[in-house]
N, C-alpha and C positions, 0 to 999 in steps of 0.2 A: 137236747137244746131247749132251754127254756126263752122263749121270746116275750117280750114286752112291746107292744107297738102301741104308736100314737099318731092320730090324724096329724096334729103339727108339733113340732119341738125345736126348742131353740137349737141343740145340737145333741145327737145321739150320743157323741163320746164325752161330753161334758156330763152327761145323764149317767151315762156307763160307769163313770169315774166314780162318780157320788155313791152307786149300788157298790162298787168294787172295794171302797173304802169301808164300807158298810158289812163287808164278808158276801158280797153275791159270791154264787160258785164259777167255777169254769164253766166256760160255755154258755152262760147269759149273754142275750141278744137284745138288743135295744134296736128297733125298727121305728122309723117316722115317713110319712107319706110327704112330707114337706117340712125343711128346715128353716127356721127364720133366722137363724145365726150360726148357719154352717161354717167349721171351723177348716182351713188348710193349714199347710207347714209355716212356721212362723206367724204372724200376724195378718197373715193373707184369710182371707173368707171364702168359702166354697160355695157356688151359688146352685141354691136347691131348690129348684121349683118343682110343682106337682108333675108326675109321669116319671120320676126317677127312683133308684133306686139306694136308699141313704140308712146304714146301719152300723153298728158298733159292736164288737165283740169282746166280751172278758176272758183274758187268758190267764193263769197260773202255769205257767209251762216249768219244767225242771231243765235248767240251761247253764251252761257254764257263763259265769260273768262275762267273759268275753264274747260270747256269743249273741248276747240279748241287742245289741244295736246292729245285728243282719236280720233281725224279723223283719224288720219292713221289706227287705228286700227278699226275704222268704215269700213272706205273702204277696208279693206281687208276682213273683214264680206261681203261685197256687192259684192268683184270682185269673191270671191269663190263661191256665191250662183248663178251669172250668167256664170261662168265656169261649174256648175253642170248641169244649165239647157241647156248651149247652146253646150256644148262640150262632157258631159257625164261623167266626172271625178270628181272627189272627193279631192281636195286641201286641203293640212292644211296650217296654217299660224305660221310662224317662227317668233317670235317676236325679233323686232318691226314690221318688212314691209317686208316680206319675203313671197310667196306663194311656197309651196315644193308638191311635187307628189312621190309618190315611193321613198322617202328620197333623192329625188335630186329639185334643186331648178327650178322651172316653170316660177317664175317671181320675181319681184319686185316692192316696192312704193315707193316714194319719195314725200315728204311734207314741202312745204314751205309756208313760213306765208310772206304777205306784212308788212309796217310800224303798228304801232299801232297808233289808233284813239280812245279816250276816253277809254281807257284800253284795245281794243280789236283791233286786226289786222283788216286791210281793204279790204283785201282777203285772200285767200290760192289757191297755185297751186298744183294739185296732178298729179304727174307723174307716169306713167305704163309703165311697159316691161312687155312683156309675150312671152316664146319663143314657136311660133307655128310651123314652120316646117324648120328652117333654117337645114343643113347636118352639122352633127360633126366637118367634116374638117374645117367648117367656123368660129370656137369657137379657142381661145389659147389652145394648147395641155392640160395645166394645170386644164382647165375647163371643158374639155369633162368628165371625168367620174361625174363630180359634178353638172352638168345640165341637165334637159329634157325637150324634145318639146311636143307639144299636139301629133303632127304628130307621134313622139315615143311612147306615150301612146294610139296608135290606134285611136285618134279624128280626123277625116277629116273635119276640120272647117278653113276658109280663116281670115284673119286679116279683109275683109272687112266686112264680116259677122259679128266677132265679136264685133267690133266697137260698133255699137248702143246700143248694149246689155249694155256692161261695163261701157259705158258714163251714159246709163239711171240709172244704178244701183249707180254710186257713186255723181249724181245731187241729188238722194233722200236720201243718208247716211246722211248729215247733218240733215235733219228731222227726222229719224228715231232717231238718238242719241239726238236729243231735244225730243221728244215724251216720249223716254223709252229709257235712257240711260243704265238702268240695263239689258233689254233684251238685247243691242248691246254686253254689256260687258259678259253674259252667252253665247251668239251666239259666239263670239269670244273663249272662254272658250273649248266649244266644238271642234274646230279645232287647238287647241294648241298643236303644233309640238314639242315641248321643255318640254312638261310634263312627268317628271320621268325619262326624259334623262341625261346621266354624263355631265356635263359643267365643264368651267374654270373660276374662277373669280380672277382674279388677277392671284399671284401663288397658289391659292387655287383650289382644287377640290369639286364641287358641282353637286347637282342634280335640275333641274327645279320644282317648285313646284308649278306655277300658276301665273295668272293673279291678281294684286292688282285694287281695286276700283280705285285707281288714275291713272292707265295707266301703272303702273312701274312693271317689273316683278319681283317676290319672287322666291328665292331659298335658298337651304339649305345646307350650308357649312359642311364638313367632321364631325364635331362638333355637328352638329344638330342646330346651330345657322342660325338663319332667316335673310336673307338680300335683302332688295326692292332697285334693281339696275336699272340705266338709261341706255341708248341707247348706245353701244360701251364698256359696261363693262363686257360682257357674251359672252361665244363663244363656240361651241361644242368642247367637249373634242376630237373626233376622226375624224368630216368632217365638213366643213362650212355650 
């Protein structure tokens, strides 16, 4: 593992993407103690005050083109396993890219691919943000009731302790996906936070029904019709 660490960085993923375009090796890690412009899915920002763990890993996996979209799910399974081992917590996965604990957001995953070559991306950058021990007042008021830190959950673990464990799990995630995709998806389903919960789909209400084989999420609308949806199309009815 080659680690590049910064006190403050705009976005670890933006920096890692630039390094990857310049040829940085598989396993290169960019970490920041604080992000000034942390990014989440779509146009969302990821609040990154001091006291959290923020890093991005460059991967150059050998995967079939159809399996690349499942990397975020595989990363979630791997991170949840590492957090169980290192911090003694039992996180769930909120499709497609959030870690939840006690009905609040513990962390997020951002997966971004490089340019295509022979039908497959040249690389992927997986960005991770975990709320470790930042005090509530360091988060915006509107987020304080919706996030949780490991410290609040009673886990006394530092970013420096967690980083190598989480990176190691992420480095093995592509191989696990390649070796047994069904097992990875089954493990994800065991951690499904949205299953059976009320959701919103457009202007309609729905219920979470589980993960499809292609990584899309299945919901049932109020008429009992099944929809397979993509990122950004579903949201929690009562909370984010």
